[in-house]
C-alpha distance (Angstrom), angle and dihedral (degrees) to the residues before:
residue distance angle dihedral
M1 . . .
Q2 3.72 . .
K3 3.85 92.6 .
R4 3.83 88.6 50.7
K5 3.85 90.9 54.7
R6 3.78 90.6 51.0
K7 3.81 92.3 51.0
I8 3.77 89.2 48.9
T9 3.72 92.8 49.4
A10 3.80 92.9 49.2
A11 3.66 91.8 49.1
A12 3.72 92.5 47.6
I13 3.82 91.1 52.1
T14 3.92 90.3 48.1
A15 3.90 91.4 51.1
V16 3.74 92.4 47.3
L17 3.80 92.3 52.8
L18 3.73 93.1 45.6
I19 3.83 91.5 50.8
A20 3.85 87.9 49.8
V21 3.75 89.5 52.3
M22 3.72 92.5 51.4
A23 3.80 91.4 47.0
V24 3.75 96.6 46.7
N25 3.79 90.2 44.8
V26 3.88 90.6 68.7
F27 3.68 90.3 61.2
A28 3.80 96.3 39.9
A29 3.86 97.4 47.8
E30 3.82 94.3 90.3
T31 3.86 95.5 42.2
A32 3.83 116.3 106.4
E33 3.74 114.6 -121.1
A34 3.81 111.9 -104.3
P35 3.70 122.3 -138.6
Q36 3.77 90.1 -122.0
P37 3.70 127.4 26.7
A38 3.87 118.6 -106.8
M39 3.78 90.8 -118.1
Y40 3.70 94.2 51.5
A41 3.84 113.1 138.3
T42 3.74 93.1 -2.8
F43 3.89 131.0 119.0
W44 3.85 86.5 -94.2
A45 3.91 87.6 71.4
L46 3.79 86.9 74.6
V47 3.81 97.1 47.6
P48 3.91 97.7 82.2
P49 3.83 96.7 62.1
V50 3.83 91.7 39.9
V51 3.86 88.9 53.9
A52 3.82 89.8 50.5
I53 3.84 92.6 47.5
V54 3.75 95.6 47.9
L55 3.79 93.8 46.2
A56 3.89 91.5 50.5
L57 3.75 90.7 49.5
I58 3.82 93.2 48.2
T59 3.93 99.8 37.9
K60 3.83 94.9 33.2
E61 3.84 83.9 -139.7
V62 3.88 115.6 119.6
Y63 3.72 107.4 -172.6
S64 3.83 101.8 51.1
S65 3.90 88.5 42.1
L66 3.76 91.9 54.3
F67 3.82 91.2 43.5
I68 3.82 91.3 54.0
G69 3.73 91.3 49.1
I70 3.74 90.3 51.7
L71 3.86 89.0 49.6
V72 3.74 93.9 51.6
G73 3.85 90.5 50.7
A74 3.72 92.1 51.4
L75 3.72 92.5 46.8
F76 3.83 90.6 53.1
Y77 3.72 92.0 49.2
S78 3.81 97.7 48.4
G79 3.79 93.7 45.0
F80 3.87 89.9 -114.2
S81 3.78 93.9 -56.7
F82 3.84 112.0 151.5
E83 3.74 94.5 -147.7
G84 3.84 92.5 43.4
T85 3.70 91.6 48.2
L86 3.85 95.5 55.8
N87 3.80 91.7 42.9
H88 3.72 95.3 49.8
M89 3.84 94.2 41.8
L90 3.82 92.9 50.8
Q91 3.85 106.1 29.5
E92 3.90 99.2 35.6
G93 3.82 91.5 26.7
F94 3.69 125.4 40.1
I95 3.95 99.4 7.9
S96 3.75 91.2 45.8
V97 3.86 97.3 51.4
L98 3.78 92.6 42.4
S99 3.81 92.8 51.8
D100 3.80 92.3 48.8
A101 3.78 107.7 112.1
Y102 3.82 93.7 -142.9
N103 3.86 92.2 53.6
V104 3.77 92.0 45.1
G105 3.75 89.3 53.9
I106 3.73 91.9 53.0
L107 3.91 91.7 50.0
I108 3.95 91.2 49.9
F109 3.75 88.0 51.9
L110 3.75 91.3 51.7
V111 3.73 94.3 48.2
I112 3.86 94.5 46.9
L113 3.87 91.4 46.7
G114 3.87 88.8 49.7
A115 3.83 87.6 53.0
I116 3.96 92.0 48.7
V117 3.84 89.7 49.8
C118 3.76 90.3 48.5
M119 3.82 90.7 50.7
M120 3.89 91.4 48.6
N121 3.80 87.5 52.4
E122 3.73 95.3 49.6
A123 3.74 94.0 44.4
G124 3.84 89.2 53.8
G125 3.84 94.0 -116.2
S126 3.82 94.2 125.4
A127 3.79 92.2 49.5
A128 3.83 91.5 44.2
F129 3.75 91.6 50.8
G130 3.86 90.2 46.5
R131 3.86 90.0 55.3
W132 3.79 92.8 46.3
A133 3.87 92.6 50.1
G134 3.88 88.5 46.6
K135 3.80 86.1 63.3
H136 3.78 98.3 44.3
I137 3.80 103.9 30.3
K138 3.81 104.1 56.8
T139 3.87 104.7 175.5
R140 3.83 141.4 43.4
T141 3.90 89.1 -114.8
G142 3.78 89.4 54.7
A143 3.87 91.6 50.5
Q144 3.80 90.1 51.5
I145 3.75 94.9 43.9
T146 3.91 90.9 49.9
T147 3.87 87.7 50.4
I148 3.81 91.8 51.6
L149 3.89 94.0 47.2
L150 3.81 91.7 47.5
G151 3.85 90.6 51.0
I152 3.75 88.2 50.7
L153 3.66 94.0 50.9
I154 3.85 94.7 52.1
F155 3.77 95.8 60.2
V156 3.76 102.1 141.7
D157 3.86 98.8 95.9
D158 3.80 132.2 0.7
Y159 3.83 95.6 -138.1
F160 3.75 91.6 51.5
N161 3.87 89.3 43.5
C162 3.81 94.2 54.3
L163 3.67 98.5 49.1
T164 3.78 99.5 37.5
V165 3.81 94.4 46.7
G166 3.79 90.2 47.2
S167 3.82 92.5 50.1
V168 3.76 93.8 51.6
M169 3.89 100.1 39.2
R170 3.76 102.7 42.7
P171 3.79 95.6 84.1
I172 3.86 90.8 48.3
T173 3.81 97.0 46.2
D174 3.78 92.5 43.6
S175 3.83 92.5 53.2
H176 3.76 90.4 49.2
K177 3.87 89.8 47.2
V178 3.75 97.3 -116.4
S179 3.86 107.9 159.0
R180 3.89 118.2 -112.2
A181 3.83 86.3 -122.6
K182 3.83 91.2 58.5
L183 3.86 91.5 46.2
A184 3.87 89.3 49.3
Y185 3.83 89.2 51.1
L186 3.88 91.8 49.1
I187 3.78 90.0 47.3
D188 3.77 93.4 48.3
A189 3.74 94.4 44.3
T190 3.79 92.3 53.5
A191 3.78 94.4 47.4
A192 3.71 114.5 62.5
P193 3.83 96.4 14.6
V194 3.84 89.9 55.8
C195 3.74 95.9 42.1
I196 3.74 93.0 49.9
I197 3.79 92.7 59.5
A198 3.83 95.9 38.5
P199 3.90 112.6 97.0
I200 3.79 90.6 -154.9
S201 3.81 103.9 56.2
S202 3.77 139.4 97.3
W203 3.87 88.4 -105.5
A204 3.77 92.5 56.6
A205 3.83 88.4 53.3
A206 3.83 91.6 51.4
V207 3.80 91.8 49.4
S208 3.70 94.6 47.4
G209 3.74 91.0 51.9
F210 3.84 93.6 57.8
V211 3.81 93.1 54.1
E212 3.84 97.6 86.9
G213 3.83 117.3 -164.8
E214 3.75 95.2 10.9
D215 3.84 136.9 83.0
G216 3.76 96.2 -89.7
L217 3.82 97.2 -166.7
S218 3.74 96.2 48.5
I219 3.92 89.2 49.7
F220 3.82 90.9 49.4
I221 3.85 91.0 50.6
R222 3.89 92.4 48.1
A223 3.84 89.3 48.5
I224 3.81 95.0 54.8
P225 3.89 96.5 89.4
Y226 3.83 90.3 50.0
N227 3.89 92.9 53.4
F228 3.78 90.6 102.2
Y229 3.76 99.7 165.6
A230 3.90 93.2 54.2
L231 3.88 94.0 44.7
L232 3.87 93.4 43.3
T233 3.85 89.2 49.9
I234 3.75 90.7 55.7
V235 3.84 90.3 47.1
T236 3.92 89.0 47.3
M237 3.77 92.0 53.9
F238 3.77 96.2 52.1
A239 3.88 91.0 42.6
L240 3.82 92.1 51.2
A241 3.81 92.0 50.2
L242 3.82 97.4 44.3
M243 3.97 92.0 43.0
K244 3.70 90.3 46.4
M245 3.78 93.6 -136.6
D246 3.69 137.3 131.8
F247 3.82 131.9 177.2
G248 3.72 139.9 -168.0
P249 3.87 119.3 22.8
M250 3.84 89.3 -27.0
A251 3.86 88.8 70.8
L252 3.84 90.3 61.1
H253 3.85 92.0 46.5
E254 3.88 90.4 50.6
K255 3.85 92.4 44.2
N256 3.82 89.1 53.0
A257 3.85 91.2 45.8
M258 3.84 88.6 56.2
R259 3.80 86.3 58.3
G260 3.83 91.6 50.1
D261 3.85 99.3 -95.5
L262 3.84 104.2 119.1
F263 3.77 94.1 173.6
T264 3.86 106.6 40.4
T265 3.93 85.7 -163.7
E266 3.74 127.2 44.0
R267 3.88 121.1 -45.8
P268 3.84 112.6 -97.9
E269 3.80 118.5 -108.8
G270 3.77 114.8 -80.0
E271 3.80 93.1 19.7
E272 3.67 93.1 115.5
N273 3.63 91.3 60.5
D274 3.74 93.2 51.1
K275 3.90 94.6 86.3
G276 3.72 119.1 10.6
T277 3.81 109.3 104.1
A278 3.73 92.7 17.8
Q279 3.69 91.3 75.6
M280 3.83 92.0 59.0
K281 3.79 94.8 48.9
K282 3.80 120.7 97.8
G283 3.80 93.0 -134.2
K284 3.84 123.0 156.0
V285 3.74 131.6 -135.7
C286 3.85 90.1 -103.3
D287 3.79 88.4 64.3
L288 3.76 86.3 71.0
V289 3.73 102.9 28.2
F290 3.73 98.6 49.5
P291 3.91 98.2 53.5
V292 3.98 89.8 45.0
V293 3.97 90.9 50.5
V294 3.80 92.7 46.2
L295 3.84 89.1 47.6
V296 3.64 93.3 51.3
I297 3.83 92.9 46.8
C298 3.87 94.5 44.2
C299 3.83 90.2 49.2
I300 3.82 93.0 51.6
I301 3.77 92.8 46.0
A302 3.85 89.0 48.3
M303 3.80 90.8 50.0
I304 3.87 93.8 54.9
Y305 3.76 88.8 41.8
T306 3.79 94.8 58.6
G307 3.86 88.6 44.9
G308 3.84 89.0 58.3
F309 3.86 101.2 -105.5
F310 3.78 93.6 143.9
S311 3.72 89.0 50.8
G312 3.75 95.1 60.7
T313 3.78 103.3 -84.2
D314 3.80 115.0 134.5
F315 3.81 120.0 -106.9
V316 3.78 99.8 -106.6
T317 3.83 94.6 45.3
A318 3.90 89.4 45.1
F319 3.81 88.1 53.8
S320 3.80 94.2 46.0
Q321 3.81 94.1 51.8
S322 3.75 96.9 39.0
D323 3.92 122.7 131.4
A324 3.89 98.8 -124.8
S325 3.82 92.6 -169.9
L326 3.81 94.7 53.6
A327 3.81 93.3 38.4
L328 3.88 93.4 50.6
S329 3.94 87.3 48.5
L330 3.84 93.9 49.4
G331 3.79 96.0 40.7
S332 3.85 94.4 47.9
F333 3.89 91.6 46.0
I334 3.72 92.9 53.7
A335 3.80 90.5 43.6
L336 3.84 88.0 53.4
V337 3.73 93.7 51.7
I338 3.96 90.8 48.9
A339 3.80 89.1 46.9
V340 3.72 94.3 55.0
V341 3.86 92.6 48.0
F342 3.86 89.3 45.3
Y343 3.73 94.5 53.6
A344 3.90 93.2 43.3
V345 3.83 89.9 52.0
R346 3.74 93.4 48.1
K347 3.89 88.0 46.1
V348 3.82 93.0 -134.2
L349 3.86 93.7 116.1
P350 3.78 125.7 23.9
F351 3.82 120.2 -136.5
R352 3.79 91.6 -110.1
K353 3.93 88.7 54.3
S354 3.76 90.8 48.6
M355 3.79 90.7 53.9
E356 3.72 89.7 50.4
C357 3.75 90.6 58.0
I358 3.74 93.0 61.8
P359 3.95 96.4 70.7
E360 3.73 86.6 37.5
G361 3.76 95.4 55.0
F362 3.82 87.7 44.7
K363 3.75 89.2 56.5
A364 3.65 91.7 51.2
M365 3.78 92.4 54.9
V366 3.84 96.1 45.1
P367 3.84 93.2 97.4
A368 3.88 91.8 52.7
I369 3.78 91.3 43.3
L370 3.85 91.2 51.6
I371 3.88 92.7 49.3
L372 3.71 92.5 45.4
T373 3.82 91.8 50.8
F374 3.83 91.1 49.9
A375 3.89 90.3 44.3
W376 3.81 90.2 51.9
T377 3.78 93.2 47.6
L378 3.81 92.0 48.3
K379 3.79 89.2 54.0
A380 3.78 89.7 49.1
M381 3.79 89.9 55.1
T382 3.88 89.6 48.4
D383 3.79 90.7 49.5
S384 3.82 93.7 50.8
L385 3.89 88.9 54.0
G386 3.87 89.8 56.5
A387 3.81 98.2 -114.9
S388 3.80 90.2 157.6
V389 3.79 92.5 54.2
F390 3.85 90.9 49.2
V391 3.83 91.6 53.1
E392 3.75 93.2 42.7
T393 3.80 92.7 52.1
A394 3.83 91.2 45.5
M395 3.89 93.3 49.0
K396 3.75 92.6 48.2
S397 3.83 93.8 51.8
A398 3.75 88.0 48.8
S399 3.85 97.2 50.2
D400 3.85 92.6 79.5
G401 3.80 107.6 97.6
L402 3.76 125.9 -10.6
M403 3.83 89.9 74.8
N404 3.85 94.4 157.2
L405 3.72 91.9 50.4
L406 3.74 94.2 45.3
P407 3.93 96.5 92.5
A408 3.80 88.1 57.7
I409 3.84 92.3 46.1
I410 3.83 92.2 47.3
F411 3.77 88.1 50.5
L412 3.75 91.7 56.9
V413 3.79 94.5 43.5
G414 3.78 89.2 50.1
C415 3.81 90.0 50.1
F416 3.71 92.8 51.9
L417 3.88 96.6 42.1
A418 3.88 92.0 50.8
F419 3.78 91.2 43.5
A420 3.77 92.3 53.3
T421 3.80 99.1 40.7
G422 3.85 98.4 32.0
T423 3.83 93.2 -133.2
S424 3.79 130.8 112.1
W425 3.83 95.9 -175.1
G426 3.79 93.4 47.8
T427 3.95 87.1 54.5
F428 3.84 90.9 49.1
G429 3.86 89.2 52.8
I430 3.71 92.9 51.5
L431 3.81 102.9 40.6
I432 3.85 104.9 31.9
P433 3.77 97.4 63.3
I434 3.91 89.6 48.1
V435 3.88 89.4 52.2
V436 3.77 91.5 48.5
G437 3.75 93.1 50.1
V438 3.77 92.9 48.6
F439 3.88 101.4 45.1
E440 3.88 103.8 22.4
T441 3.91 94.2 99.2
S442 3.74 100.8 16.6
D443 3.82 105.1 52.0
P444 3.69 119.3 -7.4
R445 3.90 94.8 -174.8
L446 3.73 90.5 52.9
M447 3.83 86.6 51.3
I448 3.76 91.5 58.2
I449 3.78 92.2 50.7
S450 3.87 94.1 45.6
I451 3.84 90.5 48.6
S452 3.89 87.7 51.9
A453 3.81 88.6 47.9
C454 3.83 91.2 53.6
M455 3.79 89.2 48.9
A456 3.85 92.2 48.3
G457 3.82 92.0 45.5
A458 3.76 92.0 49.8
V459 3.88 91.2 52.0
C460 3.86 93.0 44.6
G461 3.81 91.0 49.4
D462 3.74 88.6 46.1
H463 3.75 91.9 53.0
C464 3.81 92.2 51.1
S465 3.78 97.9 46.8
P466 3.85 121.2 92.7
I467 3.88 87.0 -158.8
S468 3.81 93.1 57.1
D469 3.87 113.6 114.8
T470 3.81 93.6 -142.7
T471 3.90 87.3 52.8
I472 3.75 90.8 49.1
M473 3.89 90.1 49.0
A474 3.82 91.3 50.8
S475 3.74 90.2 52.4
A476 3.74 89.9 49.8
G477 3.80 94.7 44.7
A478 3.88 92.0 53.6
Q479 3.84 91.2 36.7
C480 3.74 89.3 -127.5
N481 3.76 129.8 150.1
H482 3.72 103.8 -92.7
V483 3.83 100.5 -134.3
N484 3.83 88.5 46.8
H485 3.87 89.2 56.4
V486 3.82 91.6 49.3
S487 3.75 97.3 47.3
T488 3.83 94.2 46.4
Q489 3.80 93.7 44.6
L490 3.82 94.6 47.3
P491 3.83 99.0 76.4
Y492 3.74 92.0 48.0
A493 3.76 93.8 49.6
I494 3.81 93.7 46.4
V495 3.82 93.0 50.0
V496 3.90 88.7 51.1
A497 3.80 89.7 45.6
A498 3.80 92.5 52.0
V499 3.84 92.2 52.6
S500 3.87 89.5 43.3
F501 3.81 90.8 54.2
L502 3.85 93.1 52.0
T503 3.93 87.7 47.4
Y504 3.73 90.6 52.3
I505 3.78 91.5 51.5
L506 3.86 88.5 52.0
A507 3.94 91.5 45.6
G508 3.87 91.6 50.9
F509 3.89 88.0 64.0
V510 3.77 104.6 33.0
K511 3.78 93.9 36.8
T512 3.79 95.3 -155.5
A513 3.77 133.9 100.7
W514 3.84 91.6 -149.6
I515 3.77 88.1 73.2
A516 3.82 105.0 26.9
L517 3.81 99.8 46.7
P518 3.81 99.3 50.2
V519 3.92 89.4 47.1
G520 3.81 87.7 49.8
I521 3.80 92.3 51.5
L522 3.69 92.0 47.5
L523 3.81 93.0 47.5
M524 3.89 88.6 48.0
L525 3.86 94.0 52.5
A526 3.87 88.4 45.4
V527 3.75 92.4 53.6
L528 3.79 92.4 48.8
A529 3.83 90.9 47.9
V530 3.83 88.1 55.1
L531 3.70 92.0 48.6
R532 3.71 91.1 50.1
L533 3.82 93.1 53.2
F534 3.88 89.4 44.3
Y535 3.83 93.1 54.7
A536 3.74 93.0 40.8
E537 3.79 89.7 57.0
A538 3.87 91.6 44.2
K539 3.87 89.0 57.7
C-alpha cells in the first residue's frame, strides 16, 4: 500500500510538471532564445538536484526522482520552452554524458566487474570464500572489522574500492547476519574517505591538479592531518563495530538482519541470481581470491601505464596524472580474460559458461548504470545553469573577514555543494582555486587547513547525496537498495559532519592538527558513547 502511494505521488508530481511545461510553453513560444538562461548563476541553479534528492527521500524511488530533477533543470535552462526543454535534456543531457569518454570507461568497468563477479559465483568461489571465512571470522564484529580493513587496503580508487570490497565481503557479512545497508555503509565509508587521505590514489591526482601554481602533491600530503571528516569517519566505523551499536534507521536494519532479513525492504534486482548454483559447486577460495588479486594488480599497472610510467615518468607522478577511467577499463578487461583462462584450466567453469556470465553480469549492473546515467545528466543540467559560478561568487564575497572561521564555513559550503551536485571532484574544482587565491599570500597554514576543509566537505556531501556516483557504487557493491543505503548512512554522516565542523572551528584558531585532531577524536567518541546510552535507554 505504501509503495503504491509513493508511485501515485511520483506520477502526480510528474503530471503537474508536464502540465506546467505545456501551459508556460504557450507564453514562451514567441520569446527569442537568450544566449544564457535567465536563471544562470543564481540560487535557482541548485534547485534541480535539491528537487531530485528530496523526492528520492520522500518517495523512496530513485529513477523518477532523478528524472524530475533533470526535467526541472532543462525547464529552467530553456526558459520553459517545450522544444528547448526536450533538446537540452536529450542533447546536452543524456546523449552528451553517454558519449563522454570518461563516463563510458566507467560503464565498461562496471559491466566487466559484474561479469567477473558472476563468474566467481558460478565457479563457486564466493561460496567457498564464505565457508572459509565462517571458520576463521567468528563474530559479526570480526566481519565488520575485516570489511573496514579491506576497504582501507584498496585505496587506489573509490569506484574500484566499492565494487571489489562488496564482491569479496558479501558472503562473509551475509553469513554473520550483517545487513546489506550496514555493508553498504562500511563500503562507502572506506571508499572516498580513504582515497582522500591516500597520497597514491586517483583522488590525490584530482586534488593536486586543482592547486594551480603550487606543488599540489605536497599540499595534499600536508592537508591529510586536517581532513577531519575522513579521519573521524574511519574512527566512527571502528567504534561502531567494537561498541556493537547502531542508531537511526540503521538500527532497524541491523535488528532485522539478526532475525535473518538482510534487506528489510525488497531484495534488489538480480540478487536471486547471486547465489543459487554457486552453493552446489565445489569451488575453492582461490576461485575468488585469484581473480580479485589479478584485478587489483592489473588496475594498478594500468593506472601507472596511463600516467606514462613506462615512458620514463616516475611512479608518483605517473599515478598523479593517470586516467582512472581508461585504467579501470584496461585493467578489468585484462583481468576478465585471465579469469576466463584460469577457470577453464581449473575446469570449474567451461568457456561457454564464462561467456554466459558476461550478459548476466551486465544485467546485475543495470540498476547502477541507470542511476549513474541519471546522476551524470542531472549534473550536466546543473552545470549548464551555472551552479559553479554562483557558488564561486558567493564564496569570494564571503571571504573578506571571518578568516579564522573560514575553514568551518568552507567545510559547510563543500558539504552543500557536493550534496546538491553529487560530485566531490566538481566541488574541489570550484572551491580549491578560491581558497588558494584567498590564502596563498596572507596565511599559507590557513590555506592548507581550508583546502583540507574543502576536501572533507566534498566527501561529506558526497556521502549524504543520493545522486553521488560513489554512493551509487556502494549500493551496487553491497547489492543494497539505493534509498535504503542513503537513508541509513545519512544520520552517521551528519553526526560525523557536526563534530568535524566544530573541529574546523578549533583548527582555524589553533592552526595545528596536533591539538585539533585529538580533540575531534575524543569529541567523536564522546558523542557515540552518549548515543549508545540514549539508544540503550530507548530499548
